[in-house]
N, C-alpha and C positions, 0 to 999 in steps of 0.2 A: 271707288272701283274695288277696293279690297273687301268691303263689307259683303257683297254677294258671293265673292270667292270664298270667304271664311264660312259663310252659311252653307255653301255647296260642299265644301271639303271638310267641315268641322265635325261631322257626325251623320247619323242616319237621317235621311230626308227623302221624301217622295216627289215633292213639287217645290220649285222656286218661282215665286210670283214677283213681278217687277213693274213699278209704276214710273213712267217718265213724263207724264203730261200734266202741266199746270194749265190754267185757263189761257194764258197768253202764248203758251208754247205752240199751239196749232197755227196761229198767224205767222209766227217765225218760220215754222216748217213749210207753210204755203209759199212764203217768199223764197225759201231755199229751193223748193221744187220748181218755181218759176225760173230761177237762174240756172238750175241744173235738174233736168227731169229724173236723174238717178239719185236725187237727195229728197229730203222731206221726211226723214225718219231719224230715230235716235242712234247715231253712229256708235255711241258708248256701248249700246246693247250688243252690237255686232262684235266689238272688242271682247266683251265678257264671254259671249258664246264661243268665240275663237279660242279662248283660254280653256274652256271646259269641254269642248267637243270630244276630245279623245276619251274622256271618262263618262260621257253622258249616257250612252247606250249600255256601257258596262255596269254602271251603277243603277240604271233604271230610273234616273231622275228625269222629270219632265219640266219644261219651262213655259210659263205663260207671262206675256208682257204686252203692254200697250205701246211698245216701242215703234210700231208701224207708223204712228203719226198720221200724215196725210198721204203716205206712199208705202203701204204694206207690201206691195209686190216688189218694190226696190229693196226693201229691208230683207225680204225672203231671198231675193237673188244674191244679196251680199253674203247671207249665211250659207246658202247652197254652194257658192263659190268657195267659201272657207272650208266647207266639208269636203269638196272635191280636192282642194289643195292638200288637205290632211289625210286623204284617202279614207274618209269615214263613209261607210256605205250603210244603206238601210235606214237612213235618217229621214223621218217624215216631218215636213214643216208645213204648218197651216197658216193661212191668212183669214182673218175675219174682218170684213168690211161692211159698208152700208151706212156708217155713221156720218160720212162727209156729204153734206147736202148743199155745199156752196154752189155747185153747178145747177142745182134745182131751184134756187131762190126765185128766179124769174117765173118759173112754172107755178110755184106756190103763190106768188103775188097775183098772178093772172087768175088763179082759181079762188082767190079770196082768203087765203091763209094769212092772218095778220102777223103772227109771231110777235105778239104784244110783250112789251117789257114787263117782267114779273113784278116790278115795284111801282112803275109809273103808269102802266097801262097803255102807253103810247105804242102804236104799231111800228114795226121795223121799217115799213115802206112809206110811212107818213111824211118822211123827209128824205132828201137825197143824201145817201151815206156811202162812203167808200168801204165796202165790207171786205174784210181780209180773210175771214174763216168762219165756217158755220158747221158745227158738229153736234150730233145727238149723243147723249149718254145712253148707250145701247144696253138692252138686257143681256143676260149671260147665255142665252140659248145658243148663240153662234159658237161660243167657246166650248160649251158642252158638246155640241155636235162635232167639233173638231177633235176633241179628246175621244169621243166615241168612235171616230174614224181612225184612231191610232196615232194621232199627231204626237211627236216627241217635243216639238216646239210650236207654240201657238202665238202668233203675232196679230195684235188687234190695233185698231185705231182708238177712237174715244170710247171709253166704257167707264163704269163707276169703279172707284178704287176697291170697294169691298167685293165687287163682281169678279175680280181676278182670283180671289180665294174661293168664292162661292162656286165657281165653275167646277173645279176639281172635286169639291164636296158633293155636288149634284151628280157628277160623272161616276164617282166611286160608289155612292150609297143610294142614289135614286130616292132620296128622302121624300116621303109623301107629306102633303099638307103644308100649310103656310108656316107652321112652327118650325119645321125642318129647314125650309128656305131661310127663315129668319135666323136660325142658328148659324148657318153658313155665312149669312150676311154680317152677323155680329163678329164672327171669327175674322172676316175680312176687314171690318171696321177697326178691330183691335190691332191687326197687323199692318194696316195701310200706311202708317207713319213710321214704319221701321222701328228704330230704337226708342221711339217715344213711349212705348209700352214696356221697355226694359230698363228704364232709368233715365233716358234722354229727356231733357226739358222738365224734369221732375222737380216739384216744388221743394222737396227735401233733398236737394242736389248733393249736399255734403255727405249724405249717407251712401251714395252710389259708388261702389268699388270699381276701380280700373275703367274709368270712362273712356280712356284712349282705346281700350280693347273691347268696347261694349259689344255684347252679343245681340243679334237681331232675333225678334220673336218667332216662335214656331207654334203653329196650331196643331194639336193632336186631336183628330176627330175620329170617333168610332161609329160603327153602323147602328149602335143603339141611340145615337144622338148625343153622345158625350163630347164635351169640348174642354181641353186643358191647354192653357197658354204656358209655354216654357221657352228655353233657349238651350243652345249646345253647352255641355259641361266644359268648364275651363275658360269660358269667355267672361268678359267683364259685364258690369251692369247687374241688374237684379229684377226678378219678376215677383211682385208682391200684389196683394189686393189693392194697395194704394197706387202703384204704377199703372195697373190695368184699369182701375176706376178712373184715373185722370184721363187716360186715352179714350175711355167710353164717352166722356163728356165732350171730346173734340168734335166740333162742327155738328153737334147733335141736333140743334134746332129744337123743335117741340119734342119733349122726351117720350111721349106716348104715341108719337106719329112720325117716326123717322122714315122718310119716303125714299125708296129706291125703285129702279125699273122692274125689280123682281118681286117685291113685296113691301109691305109697311110693317116696321118693327115697333113693338111697344117696349121701349127701354126701361120703363118702370117695372116691368115684370122680371128683369134680369137679377139673378143671384150670383154672387162671386164669393169664393172661399179659398183660403190657402190650402193647397193639397200636397205640401212638402216643400223642400227648398227649391226656390225658383220654379214653382209650379202653382198655377192658379186655375181652379175649376170654375167654369161658367155654365150656368144651368137656368132652367125655367124660362127660356126665351119664347116669347109669344109673337106671332106674326099674323098678318091678314092680307087680303087681296090688294095688288098694286093699283095705282090710278090708271085711267085710260089715256093719260098723256105722258110724254117723255120730255125731259129737260133738254134744251138746246143751248149750247155755249157758242155765242156769236161774238166776234171781235171786229172792230171797225176803226178807221183812222179818225181821230178826234183832235187834230191840231198838232202843236209842237210844244215842247217843254225844254227847259235847261235849268241846271242847278250849279251853284258854285259855293265854295266855302273857304274861309280863312280862319286861322288861329289868332286870337287876340289875347295878349298876356299882360301881366303886370298889374299895378294898382288900378282899381276901377275898371277891371277888364270887361265886366258886363255893360257898364255905361258906355265904354268905348265901342263895344261891339254894336250896341244899339245905334250909336252915332254913325258907324260905318254903314249900317243898313239904311239909315235915313239919307245919307249922302248918295248912295246908289239910286234910291227911288227918286230923289230930287233931280239928279243929273239926267236920269231917263225921262222924267217929266219935262225937263227943260228942252230935251231934244224931240219932244212930241210923242214919246213912247208910253202908251197906256195899255195895260194888259187885261185879258179876260180874267186872269187870276194871278195872285202873287202869294208867296209863302216866305215866312221869316221865322227862324228859330235859333236859339242860343243853346247849343248842346253843352252839358256840364253844369247847368244851374237848376236842373229839375224839370226840364221841358217835357220829358217823357211822362211824368206824373203831374203835369201842370193842372192846377186846381185842386190837387190832392195834398201836395206838399208845398210849402212856401219856397220861392226861388232862393238859391244860394247867392245872395247879392254880393258876397265878398269872395267869390271864386277867384283863384289866382290866374286861371286861364279859361277861356271858353272857345268853342268852335262855332263861328257864325255861319249859318247855312241859309242861303237865299235861293228862291226858285221862282220861275215865271211860267205861265201857260198862255198860249194864244194861237189863233188860226193863221196868223201872219208870221211866217218863218223869219223874215227880215228883222222884225222887232225882237224876236227871241235871240237871234244872233247878236243884235246890238247889246242886249243885256250882258252877254258873255264878255264883252269888251270893257265892262265897267268894274270888274272884280279886281284884277291885278293892279290897276292904278292906286288902289287904297293903300298898298304897301308903302308908298312914298307920299301920297297926297291925302292921307287920312290921319287919325290920331296915332300916337306912338304905340309900339308893342304889337304891330300887325305883322304876321308872318304866316308860314304854312301854306303859301300858294303853291300848289303842286298839281301835276297831272295835266298842265296846259289849260288853255282858255276853254271855258264851258261851251259845248257845242249844242246846237238845237237837235233834239231827238223827236222822232215821231211818237205821238201818244196813241197807244193802242187801248181803246176803251172796250169795256165788257158789256154785253147785252144778253142777259138771261131771258129765255122765253120757253114756252111749252108748245108741243106739237102732238097732234093725235098719233098714237103709236101705230095706227093702221097705215100711216103714210110712209113708214120706213120698215125695212127688214134687213136682217143680217144675211150676208153672203159668205159662204164658207168654201175654201179651196184648199185641198191637201195634196202636196206633191212630195214624192220620194226622190232622194238623191239618186241619180242614174236613170230615172224614168223619163 
């Protein structure tokens, strides 16, 4: 919560962009909306806006966020109410929608749109699935239109992370050609993970100063197509060629063919150079025409899961942990419980780098973590009842049972697909407080 406030108040800035949506988030928000029609968006965003509203118009800062989730109108209503409560007038709040296609899936199925899985090729409708959410990664055109119409705050549903930054770049400079769009996209790609480009998650982490007060990245873009990555003075972290380069590699995929709804970027063309303390210049970005399809993020119910863990300590801790696991599997089998999938790991002996480093056979304690997955919730619940008894009916040195009995949880699976971009379009609505 403090990071965006520090960014807003820490120095000169024109736009604050905020990303709230992971792949699974949309299904969570759909369920929130089903329970309460006034929910289904990121309430944390409303809290942030509530904090900065008195200074927003005064400082001329504009905010762009995909906090609308699956209910952009309700998110806007909450912000408008906050503005009225604080007597803020003249505030223009835009919603950009069109990404949510959940209610159109029957129409797509009947018209022969397969929404094939991008890895397996299986059609979404080839089997009966309980689909929870379906959202298209939309181009930035809707956000740009909202800014062109004078919006101070732009609330979107699903869009690309770089698009949140590309939109104000295109609004401000009207850059011509694919290279200009690619430049704004790269700026967004560098900023999209927050402090990851200013020292967070940096491989040389011991060199990063004041990580507790780490500053978030800022993109300085000029009308000549220049791009510099920096941060507010006096904040922690650092902006170097190395920190920026590591972020460029994040989720890149094919380096010469980074696909977005707005363009395709050739990352092999990019040049980066130090341009002063905590300043890195990015140049020579090349782009080309985008694809005719857009990516769709679909989530569906795929059964149930449960995980449980115990701490096993003392001599032969690893051997005792493995025995505990076998006892659980044997007891479940004796009761007729066989699962679609099971998982077993001993944390503390090198499991994260299994196959790369040898296990620490003599570890003084390990954390045994067990998990199951199945379409039958009753069997998953039964698994949860077998963890605690090991404290007294397993080998010695078993402890750490906390948090209660493992409970069955729904598995929300991810289905990536492509859709013809002609089948969707952005809808923009701008409303002013008091209108």
